[in-house]
N, C-alpha and C positions, 0 to 999 in steps of 0.2 A: 341490549347494547347495540346502538346503531353506529355503523362505521362507513365512511366514504373514502375510497382510495383513488388517487389520481397518479398516473404515470407521467413523470417529467421526461424531457428529452435525453437526459443522461441515465435513465433507468432508475432514478430515485423515486421512492414512493412517498407522496405527501398524504398524510392521513389526519383526520380529525375524529375524535371519539367523543361522544356526548355523555357517556356514563362515567361520572366521577365518584359514584357511591362505592364502586369496587375497590378504590384506593390505588388504582393503577394510573400512571402518568399518561397523558395524551401524547401519542406519537405524532410529531410534527413532520419529521423528515427521516427517511431511512434510505441509506445508500451503501454501495460497496465500492472499495477502491478499484482503480483500473490496474490491469496487469501490463499495460503497454511498456512502461520503462523497464520492467524486469525482463520481459520477453525480448526487448531490443538488446539489453545487456547480454542475455543468454545467447542470442544470435551472434553478437560480436565476439564473445568468448569462443563459441564453437568454430566460427569461421577463422578467427585468428589462430587458434590452437591447431586446427586441421591444416591450415595453410602453412604454418611453421613446421609442423611434423612432416607434411608432404614435401616441403622444400628440403628439409634435412635428410629425408629418406632418399630423395632423388639425387642429392649431391653428397655422397658419403665423405668427401674430403673437405666439406665446407668449413669445418672447425679444426682442421689439421689432420686428424686421423679418424678412421671410421668408428673406432671405439668411443672417442669423445663425442662425435656427432650422434651416435646411437644413444649415448647416455643423455645428451642434451635433448634429443627427441623424446626420450622416456620422461624426463623431468617436465618438459612442456606438456606432454600428454597427461601426466599425473596432475599438474596444476589445472589444466583445462577440465579434467574430470571432477576435481574438487570444486571448482567454480561452477560447473554445470549442475552438480548436485545441490550446491548452495542456492543457485537461482531457481532450480526446480522446487525446492522446499519453500522458498520465498513466494513463488507463484502459487503453490498450494495454500499457503497461509493467506495470501491476498484473496484468493477465490473464496475462502471460507470466512472472511472477515466481513462484519457488518458494522456500519456506523449509524447510530440512532440518536436523533435529537428529539427529546420530549419537552414538555413545557417546563420541566424543572432540572433537567440534566442532559449531558452528552455521554453516550456509552460507546465503547469500542469492544467488540466481542468476536472471537473466532474459536473454532473447534479444531483440535489437532490431536491425533492419537487417542480418540475417545475422551478427551478432556476439554472442557470449555474454559477459555481464558477470557476474563472480562476486566476492563478498566473503565472508570467513569469519573465524572466530576459534576457536582451539583452547581447550578448557576450562582447560588448564594455563597459558595466557596471559591468561585472563580476570581482570580486576581487580575489576569490580563489574557488577551487572546490576540493572535496575529495570523495573517495569511502570508505565505511566502511562495514565490514562483521565480525560478530562474528563466532565462530566455527559452531554453529547450522545453521546459515544462509549460511555458506560456504558449508556445507553438503547438504542442501536443494536447493542450487543454486540460491539464491537471495541476495540482499544487498540494501544499501541505498546510494544514491549519494546526497551530500550536496553541495550547491553552495552559497557562500557569495556574496551578492550584496550591502553590506553596510547598508541596511535597514532590516537586518535579513536574515537568510538563507532560501533558497528554497530547500526543501527536497523532493527528488523523492524516496519514500519508497517502499519496497518490489519489487524491479526491478529484473525481471528474467534476467539471464546472465548479471550481472551488469558490468563486465569487458568490454564487447563489447559496452555497452551504454556509460560507462565512457570514453572509448577511442574515441568514436564518439564526445562526448562533448569536450574532450581535444583537438582533432584535429580541430574542428570548432572554439573553443575559441582562439587557437593560430594562426589560419589562417585567 
């Protein structure tokens, strides 16, 4: 089996495989989601939580009595901790996620706690697909590609250079 890999500017691997006798699909594009938005949210949560807790600890009479202020500081600290854990788990999942486009399907796969989770859609079952980016996503260079397969969408979230990935999916789905 001969295989050629090329690295694109976003870290995606574009491959072509010439051996079809093995029954495996040819991998056209393989990429990983970016962790930029999740890390930005994590930083905002940490800074906000620590800032509010620091302010409440520095001014014990801020909410009337020191007991109420201490309780509010503990609540903010607990919420900050819960959100921090949530964003850390999300970051771990994103780091372990791979999006693969073959000549016949799109796959999303990640491993967490020694289990592999995989979702995919074959192009012949694909009903529609769309690329969405808000202004912040556009500035940071990532987006979400949604594909409707009739049983709910398959969403490729936080895709770097989403226009190139979307164009690859569109080309494969129409051809």
